[in-house]
C-alpha positions in Angstrom: -81.4 12.2 107.7 -83.3 9.6 109.8 -86.8 8.6 109.0 -89.4 8.0 111.7 -88.9 4.9 113.8 -91.5 4.4 116.5 -91.5 1.5 119.0 -94.9 0.0 119.6 -94.2 -0.5 123.3 -92.6 2.3 125.3 -90.1 1.4 128.0 -91.0 2.9 131.5 -89.0 5.9 132.5 -87.9 6.0 136.2 -87.7 9.9 136.3 -90.8 12.1 135.9 -90.2 15.7 135.0 -92.6 18.6 134.7 -91.6 20.1 131.4 -91.6 23.8 130.7 -90.7 25.8 127.7 -87.9 27.7 129.3 -85.8 27.9 126.2 -88.7 29.0 124.1 -89.0 32.3 125.9 -85.9 33.8 124.4 -86.5 33.3 120.6 -89.0 35.1 118.4 -91.3 33.1 116.2 -89.9 31.1 113.3 -90.9 31.1 109.6 -91.9 27.9 107.8 -90.0 27.0 104.6 -93.0 26.1 102.4 -90.8 24.4 99.8 -89.5 21.9 102.4 -90.1 18.2 101.4 -88.2 15.2 102.8 -89.4 11.7 101.9 -90.3 9.9 105.1 -90.1 13.1 107.1 -87.1 15.2 108.0 -85.5 18.7 108.4 -84.7 21.6 106.1 -81.9 22.5 106.1 -80.3 19.1 107.0 -77.1 20.9 108.2 -77.3 24.1 110.3 -75.2 27.1 109.3 -72.1 27.5 111.5 -72.2 29.7 114.7 -69.4 31.6 116.3 -68.7 31.7 120.0 -69.9 34.9 121.5 -71.8 36.1 118.3 -75.5 36.3 117.8 -77.1 33.4 116.0 -80.6 32.9 114.6 -81.7 30.0 112.3 -85.1 28.7 111.3 -85.4 24.9 110.9 -88.5 23.5 109.1 -89.6 19.9 109.5 -91.7 18.0 107.1 -94.3 15.6 108.5 -95.9 13.1 106.1 -99.4 12.0 106.7 -98.3 8.4 106.5 -95.1 6.6 107.6 -93.8 3.1 106.9 -94.2 1.0 110.1 -93.0 -2.3 108.5 -89.6 -2.4 110.2 -90.5 -1.5 113.7 -93.7 -3.6 113.8 -92.0 -6.8 112.7 -93.9 -6.8 109.4 -97.3 -6.6 111.1 -98.0 -3.2 109.7 -97.3 -1.3 106.6 -98.1 2.3 106.0 -99.8 3.9 109.0 -101.3 7.3 109.6 -99.2 9.8 111.6 -101.9 11.2 113.8 -99.9 13.6 116.0 -96.4 14.7 116.7 -95.2 16.8 119.7 -91.8 18.4 120.1 -90.6 17.5 123.6 -87.0 18.8 123.7 -83.9 19.7 121.7 -80.6 18.4 123.0 -77.0 19.0 122.1 -77.3 22.8 121.6 -74.2 24.8 122.8 -75.0 26.7 125.9 -76.6 30.1 125.2 -78.7 28.9 122.3 -82.4 28.6 122.9 -85.3 27.4 120.8 -89.1 27.8 120.3 -91.6 26.3 117.9 -94.1 28.1 115.7 -97.2 27.0 117.7 -96.3 27.3 121.3 -100.0 27.8 122.1 -100.6 24.2 121.2 -97.7 22.9 123.2 -95.6 22.4 120.0 -98.0 19.6 118.8 -98.8 19.0 115.1 -101.5 16.9 113.4 -100.2 15.8 109.9 -103.6 14.2 108.9 -105.3 17.5 109.6 -103.0 19.5 107.3 -100.0 20.2 109.6 -97.4 18.8 107.3 -95.0 21.6 108.0 -93.8 23.1 111.3 -90.7 24.9 112.4 -88.5 25.8 115.3 -86.2 28.8 115.7 -82.7 28.3 117.2 -81.2 31.5 118.4 -79.1 33.2 121.1 -75.4 33.8 121.7 -73.5 30.5 122.0 -71.0 30.2 124.8 -69.1 26.9 124.8 -66.2 25.0 123.4 -65.7 25.2 119.6 -66.5 22.0 117.7 -69.2 20.0 116.0 -72.4 19.6 118.0 -74.9 16.8 117.4 -78.3 18.4 117.6 -81.3 16.1 118.3 -85.0 17.2 118.2 -86.9 14.7 120.4 -90.5 14.2 119.6 -93.4 12.0 120.7 -95.5 10.7 117.8 -98.9 9.0 117.7 -99.8 6.6 114.8 -102.9 4.7 113.9 -101.7 1.1 114.2 -104.9 -0.5 112.8 -106.1 -3.3 115.0 -103.7 -2.3 117.7 -105.3 1.2 117.9 -103.4 4.4 118.4 -99.8 3.8 119.4 -97.4 6.3 120.8 -93.6 6.3 120.6 -90.6 8.6 120.8 -88.2 9.4 118.0 -85.8 12.2 117.1 -84.5 14.2 114.1 -80.7 14.7 113.9 -78.8 17.7 112.7 -75.3 19.1 113.0 -74.0 22.5 114.1 -70.4 23.7 113.8 -69.4 26.1 116.5 -66.4 28.2 115.4 -64.0 29.8 117.9 -64.4 33.4 118.9 -61.2 35.1 117.8 -61.4 38.8 118.7 -58.8 40.6 116.7 -57.4 44.1 116.6 -54.4 45.9 115.1 -52.0 44.4 117.7 -53.2 41.0 118.8 -56.0 38.4 118.7 -57.5 36.6 121.6 -59.6 33.4 121.7 -62.0 33.5 123.2 -62.8 37.1 123.9 -65.7 36.3 126.2 -66.9 33.4 128.1 -67.9 32.0 131.5 -65.8 32.3 134.6 -63.2 30.9 135.0 -62.2 31.8 131.4 -58.9 30.8 129.9 -57.8 33.1 127.0 -55.1 32.6 124.5 -53.4 35.7 123.1 -51.9 35.7 119.6 -49.4 38.4 118.6 -50.2 40.0 115.3 -46.6 41.3 114.9 -44.4 38.3 115.2 -40.6 38.7 115.3 -40.1 35.7 112.9 -36.8 35.0 114.7 -35.3 38.5 114.1 -32.0 39.0 116.1 -31.4 42.5 117.5 -28.1 44.3 116.7 -26.4 45.1 120.0 -26.4 48.8 120.6 -28.2 49.5 117.3 -31.6 47.9 117.5 -33.9 46.4 120.1 -35.7 44.2 117.6 -39.2 43.5 118.7 -40.3 44.8 122.1 -43.6 43.8 123.6 -45.5 44.7 126.7 -48.8 43.1 127.9 -51.1 44.1 130.7 -54.0 41.7 130.9 -56.2 43.8 133.2 -56.2 41.3 136.0 -52.9 42.2 137.6 -50.8 40.0 135.3 -48.3 41.4 132.9 -45.8 40.0 130.4 -43.1 41.2 127.9 -42.7 38.0 125.9 -43.8 37.8 122.3 -46.4 35.0 122.8 -47.5 35.0 126.4 -49.0 31.8 128.0 -52.7 31.5 128.3 -54.2 33.7 130.9 -57.1 32.5 133.2 -59.6 35.0 134.5 -61.1 33.6 137.7 -63.6 36.3 138.5 -66.4 37.8 136.2 -66.0 41.3 134.9 -64.6 43.4 132.0 -60.8 43.3 131.8 -59.0 45.8 129.6 -56.0 44.2 127.9 -53.3 46.8 127.0 -50.8 45.8 124.3 -47.7 47.6 123.0 -45.3 46.5 120.3 -42.2 48.3 119.2 -40.6 47.1 115.9 -37.1 48.4 116.0 -35.1 46.9 113.2 -33.6 49.8 111.2 -31.1 51.2 113.7 -29.9 54.8 114.0 -29.5 57.3 111.2 -27.2 60.3 111.3 -29.4 63.0 109.8 -28.2 66.5 110.6 -25.0 68.3 111.7 -25.0 72.0 112.4 -21.6 73.8 113.0 -22.1 76.8 115.2 -18.5 77.9 116.0 -15.0 77.1 114.7 -11.4 77.7 115.7 -9.9 78.6 112.4 -9.3 81.8 110.4 -8.0 83.1 107.1 -5.6 86.0 106.5 -8.1 87.5 104.1 -11.8 87.1 104.7 -13.7 84.3 106.5 -12.5 80.7 106.4 -13.8 78.4 103.7 -15.5 75.7 105.9 -16.2 72.1 105.1 -16.6 68.9 107.2 -15.9 65.2 106.9 -17.6 62.2 108.6 -15.8 58.9 109.2 -17.2 55.6 110.3 -15.9 53.1 112.9 -13.5 51.7 110.3 -12.1 55.2 109.6 -13.7 55.2 106.2 -14.7 58.6 105.0 -18.4 58.3 104.4 -19.5 61.9 103.9 -17.7 65.2 102.9 -18.6 68.7 101.8 -15.1 69.5 100.6 -16.5 70.2 97.1 -18.9 72.8 98.5 -17.2 74.8 101.3 -19.1 77.6 102.9 -18.1 80.9 104.7 -21.3 81.2 106.6 -21.9 80.3 110.3 -23.7 78.4 111.4 -23.9 76.0 108.6 -25.8 72.7 108.4 -25.5 69.5 106.4 -27.6 66.4 106.1 -25.5 63.3 105.8 -28.5 60.9 106.2 -26.1 58.1 107.0 -27.3 54.7 108.2 -25.2 54.5 111.4 -24.5 50.7 111.3 -20.7 51.0 111.7 -20.1 53.2 114.8 -18.4 55.1 116.3 -18.7 58.0 113.9 -16.5 61.1 114.1 -16.5 64.6 112.5 -13.7 66.8 111.3 -14.2 70.5 110.4 -11.6 72.1 108.1 -10.7 75.4 106.5 -10.1 75.0 102.8 -6.7 76.8 102.0 -6.0 75.1 98.7 -6.3 78.4 96.9 -3.8 80.2 99.0 -0.3 79.4 97.6 -1.1 75.7 97.8 -0.9 75.6 101.6 -2.4 72.7 103.5 -5.9 73.1 105.0 -6.3 74.1 108.6 -8.3 72.1 111.0 -10.9 74.1 112.9 -10.3 72.3 116.2 -6.9 73.8 117.1 -6.3 76.0 114.0 -3.3 74.1 112.9 -2.4 72.2 109.7 -2.0 69.0 111.7 -4.4 66.1 111.5 -7.8 66.9 113.1 -8.1 65.6 116.7 -11.0 63.0 116.8 -14.5 64.4 117.6 -16.7 61.3 118.2 -20.5 61.3 117.8 -21.7 58.7 120.3 -24.9 56.9 119.6 -28.0 57.4 121.8 -29.2 54.7 124.1 -30.5 51.7 122.1 -34.0 52.3 123.4 -34.1 56.0 122.4 -36.7 56.4 119.7 -37.3 59.3 117.4 -34.9 62.2 117.0 -32.1 62.7 119.5 -30.0 65.9 119.2 -26.7 66.1 121.0 -24.1 68.9 121.3 -20.3 69.0 121.1 -18.0 71.6 122.7 -14.7 70.9 124.4 -13.0 73.1 127.0 -11.7 76.4 125.6 -11.9 75.2 122.1 -14.3 77.4 120.1 -15.3 74.5 117.8 -19.0 73.6 118.5 -21.7 71.8 116.7 -24.8 69.8 117.3 -25.9 66.6 115.6 -29.1 64.6 115.3 -29.5 60.8 115.3 -32.9 59.4 114.3 -34.3 56.0 115.4 -37.0 55.0 113.0 -39.2 52.4 114.8 -42.8 51.2 114.3 -45.0 51.3 117.4 -48.5 49.8 118.0 -50.5 50.5 121.2 -54.0 49.1 121.5 -56.5 48.2 124.2 -59.1 45.5 123.9 -61.5 43.9 126.5 -62.0 40.4 127.8 -65.5 39.9 129.0 -65.9 37.2 131.7 -69.5 36.3 132.4 -70.7 35.2 135.9 -71.8 31.6 136.5 -74.8 30.7 138.7 -73.9 30.0 142.3 -73.6 26.4 143.1 -76.9 25.0 144.0 -77.5 22.6 147.0 -79.9 19.8 146.3 -82.9 19.7 148.6 -84.1 16.1 149.1 -87.6 15.2 150.2 -88.4 13.1 152.2 -84.8 12.0 152.6 -81.8 10.3 150.9 -82.9 6.8 152.1 -86.3 5.6 151.0 -88.2 2.5 150.3 -89.9 1.4 147.1 -92.4 2.3 145.8 -91.5 5.7 147.4 -89.9 8.3 145.2 -87.5 11.1 146.2 -88.1 14.7 145.2 -84.9 16.6 144.3 -85.2 20.4 144.1 -82.9 23.4 143.6 -83.4 27.1 143.3 -85.6 28.5 140.6 -84.9 31.0 137.8 -82.4 29.0 135.8 -82.2 26.3 133.1 -81.5 22.8 134.3 -80.1 19.4 133.2 -80.3 16.5 135.5 -77.6 13.8 135.8 -77.8 10.3 137.2 -74.4 8.7 137.9 -72.8 11.4 135.7 -75.1 10.6 132.7 -77.6 13.1 131.4 -81.0 11.5 132.4 -83.5 13.0 130.0 -82.5 15.4 127.1 -84.2 18.7 127.4 -85.4 18.4 131.0 -85.4 22.0 132.2 -87.2 22.1 135.5 -85.9 22.8 139.0 -87.2 19.5 140.5 -87.2 15.9 139.6 -88.7 12.7 141.1 -86.2 9.8 141.3 -86.6 6.2 142.3 -83.3 4.5 141.7 -80.3 4.2 143.9 -77.3 6.2 142.7 -75.7 9.7 142.6 -77.7 12.7 141.3 -76.7 16.2 140.5 -78.1 19.0 138.3 -76.3 21.4 135.9 -77.8 24.9 136.5 -77.2 27.4 133.7 -78.1 31.0 133.0 -80.7 31.1 130.2 -79.2 34.2 128.7 -75.5 33.4 128.7 -75.4 29.6 129.0 -72.9 29.9 131.9 -73.4 26.9 134.2 -72.4 25.3 137.5 -73.0 21.9 139.0 -74.9 21.2 142.2 -73.4 19.0 144.9 -73.6 15.2 144.2 -76.3 13.6 146.3 -76.5 9.8 146.8 -79.9 8.3 147.0 -80.4 4.8 148.5 -83.6 3.0 147.6 -84.4 -0.2 149.5 -87.0 -2.8 148.6 -90.2 -1.7 150.4 -93.5 -3.3 151.3 -95.4 -4.6 148.3 -97.9 -2.1 147.0 -100.8 -4.6 147.4 -100.2 -4.9 151.2 -103.6 -5.1 153.0 -105.3 -6.8 155.9 -107.3 -9.9 154.9 -110.3 -11.3 156.8 -110.0 -15.1 156.8 -112.9 -15.7 159.1 -115.1 -13.5 161.3 -112.8 -11.7 163.7 -109.6 -13.3 162.3 -107.3 -10.8 160.5 -104.2 -11.7 158.6 -101.5 -10.1 156.4 -101.8 -10.8 152.7 -98.0 -10.8 152.3 -95.4 -13.2 153.7 -91.7 -13.3 153.8 -88.9 -11.8 156.0 -91.2 -9.2 157.4 -91.6 -8.1 161.0 -95.3 -7.5 162.0 -96.9 -5.3 164.7 -100.6 -5.2 165.2 -102.1 -2.0 166.6 -105.6 -0.8 167.6 -107.2 2.6 168.2 -107.8 3.3 171.8 -109.7 6.6 172.0 -107.6 8.9 169.8 -104.3 7.0 170.3 -102.9 4.0 168.4 -101.6 1.3 170.8 -99.3 -1.6 170.1 -100.8 -5.0 170.8 -98.1 -6.9 172.8 -96.5 -10.1 171.6 -96.5 -12.8 170.9 -100.1 -12.4 169.5 -99.5 -8.8 168.4 -96.4 -9.6 166.4 -97.7 -12.5 164.3 -98.9 -12.3 160.7 -102.4 -12.9 161.8 -104.5 -11.7 164.8 -107.9 -12.6 166.3 -109.7 -9.4 167.4 -111.4 -9.5 170.8 -113.9 -6.8 169.9 -115.0 -4.5 167.0 -113.0 -1.4 166.3 -110.2 0.1 164.2 -107.1 -2.0 163.7 -103.9 -1.7 161.8 -100.9 -3.9 160.9 -97.4 -2.5 160.5 -95.1 -4.5 158.2 -91.3 -3.9 158.3 -88.5 -5.2 156.1 -85.1 -6.1 157.4 -83.8 -2.8 155.9 -86.3 -0.8 158.0 -88.9 -0.1 155.3 -92.4 0.1 156.8 -96.0 0.4 155.7 -99.3 0.2 157.5 -102.6 -1.3 156.5 -105.8 -0.3 158.3 -109.2 -2.0 158.7 -112.4 -1.3 160.7 -114.0 -4.4 162.2 -117.8 -4.3 162.6 -120.0 -6.1 165.0 -120.1 -9.2 162.8 -116.3 -9.5 162.8 -115.8 -8.4 159.2 -113.7 -5.5 158.1 -113.7 -2.6 155.7 -110.2 -1.7 154.3 -109.1 1.5 152.7 -109.9 2.1 149.1 -107.4 1.5 146.3 -104.6 4.1 146.4 -101.2 4.4 148.0 -100.4 6.8 150.9 -96.8 6.5 152.0 -94.8 6.5 154.2 -97.5 5.5 156.7 -96.8 6.1 159.6 -95.1 9.4 158.6 -93.3 12.3 160.2 -95.3 14.6 157.9 -93.8 14.4 154.4 -96.3 12.1 152.6 -97.0 11.0 149.1 -100.3 10.0 147.6 -100.7 7.9 144.5 -104.1 7.5 142.9 -103.9 5.7 139.5 -105.9 7.5 136.9 -106.2 10.8 138.7 -104.5 14.1 137.6 -105.1 17.8 137.8 -106.6 19.7 140.6 -108.1 17.9 143.6 -109.5 19.0 146.9 -107.6 17.5 149.9 -109.0 17.4 153.4 -107.5 16.2 156.7 -109.9 15.2 159.4 -108.9 14.3 163.0 -110.5 11.6 165.2 -113.0 14.2 166.6 -114.4 14.8 163.1 -112.7 18.3 162.8 -111.5 19.3 159.4 -107.9 20.6 160.1 -106.8 21.1 156.5 -108.6 21.7 153.3 -106.8 22.9 150.1 -106.8 22.6 146.4 -103.7 20.7 145.2 -102.4 19.7 141.8 -101.7 16.1 141.0 -99.1 15.1 138.5 -100.1 13.5 135.2 -99.0 10.2 136.8 -101.5 10.6 139.7 -98.8 11.6 142.2 -99.2 14.2 145.0 -96.7 15.5 147.6 -98.1 16.8 150.9 -96.4 18.3 153.9 -98.2 17.8 157.3 -95.1 18.4 159.5 -96.9 21.2 161.4 -99.7 18.8 162.6 -99.6 17.0 165.9 -99.1 13.3 166.1 -102.1 11.1 165.8 -104.5 9.3 163.4 -106.2 11.3 160.7 -108.6 10.6 157.9 -107.7 12.0 154.5 -110.4 12.8 152.0 -109.6 13.6 148.4 -112.4 14.7 146.0 -112.4 15.4 142.3 -115.3 15.7 139.8 -117.8 13.5 141.6 -115.3 10.9 142.9 -113.5 10.7 146.2 -110.9 8.7 148.0 -110.5 8.2 151.7 -107.6 6.7 153.7 -106.1 6.7 157.2 -102.9 8.7 157.8 -100.8 8.1 161.0 -98.5 11.0 161.9 -95.6 10.3 164.3 -93.1 12.7 165.9 
């Protein structure tokens, strides 16, 4: 189990997410294991109990937080034992889809204070896992704050590792097993026959061996022993009907009942007996030792009929009458009995089959019964195929081509869980919001999954191209009264503008396209700088009667000029601010409360406003910021 390892300097992250505890909503509270103790900090248990695909899972995980941790290794020997002031659980990655989590103090944003007695905390992992069986590496990502002595409070990120074995879902019944029995569409299911033939070879005309029928509920059928895997494309419940007939014993000649004979005695009724012969003419059954004078008479040979064809002879016992030969009851002579064959039923005829013999005018008549003892299994089970979220289309604002330091806002539909990918790599474990700010060139997509089932789909891939923009410190400098110049140089194209009434007007070249410009009169001026890739930014200045200027305050409003989608960055600002937009006649056209991100970023949409120059006013808690915004068609 890993100990804490906190870097003293955190690397910048190019993506900014608004975290929410989406997974935490599905699990009830966890219970702390008060006996948990792990030197240096860690988890109890250190290996999670196994889960089964499609089965409910619930497990509490307690973590032990020491008041002090050893910072020797990650501080290069500068520090020894330091106080662990605070730890916040940010995310849990690696869980199979369908498993969620929550901590035991959601009201405090899953934050713990070891030096104030919070040495133990816990998370509950629960849900119904849907995914591929295997070993899952689970990581609990945390942000920790330590007291680094002369360096002050230092913050870093670390993680706890754990393992979870996800076992396959093998739904089994009397006839067959299927793995998995439920999952996300499209779902491929393997069927395992619980009555294997083990290579048994059927006896022609006698046995069928093993006979199988499958109906998979989606229009597909099969009669093989082990059918190939079946893929269910659409969600729904699919009844799988299975039948197995185990026919390995063949036929048995059970009963013969003689109802009429063609033989008589001079004195009294004939003494009747019968004989049964097999296909090799072997006598296999006889009642000669127990003749009867009654009609009808029945016998039960109970012969395994594995040597057909079988035939029957019925005789009158005359051995007690002057030693004369017996008479056959077919034609009432002493000649050999004409053959009376007992044909077998069709090989697929199961149970008892009774057949009758009578021939022409011959009075001899009897019926006989063959029995086919076969074992049959008929069962129905259900494959449950869960729906996947519809593919989401990424909405990109302001567009797929931007200039630094601009960022791009990616957004998809709400109501799901989310994981964002950059160039097919998961960007930030546990990010579960429907939007993301990105600022690097590459391909982006999001995996959208149902929070209850874990079924997921991917959005379309969107390529973002970020070109080098105008430096963030771009401004108009006043080198002398009435002389304005750009404070940046390089391969930029410049265009000076001035405010004429309520319209901005380009100052013609060559003087208006240089990096510096001498103003002819006081007023409002601006300078548009453009890179070879087409990235633009505008700086504004108001020149007073003395020829000196007043530039906008610190802050970044871009793109400027803009078609309406604008971004404002005010370092050190966050939370709710009041935003106003004022036209050149002094009319307030827009006034709203907006929420800035923790990084001081705000996205505004002014596409419904007419073109022109506006003054933006932002207020918060006794401070304000103003700047010029130029809207273009």
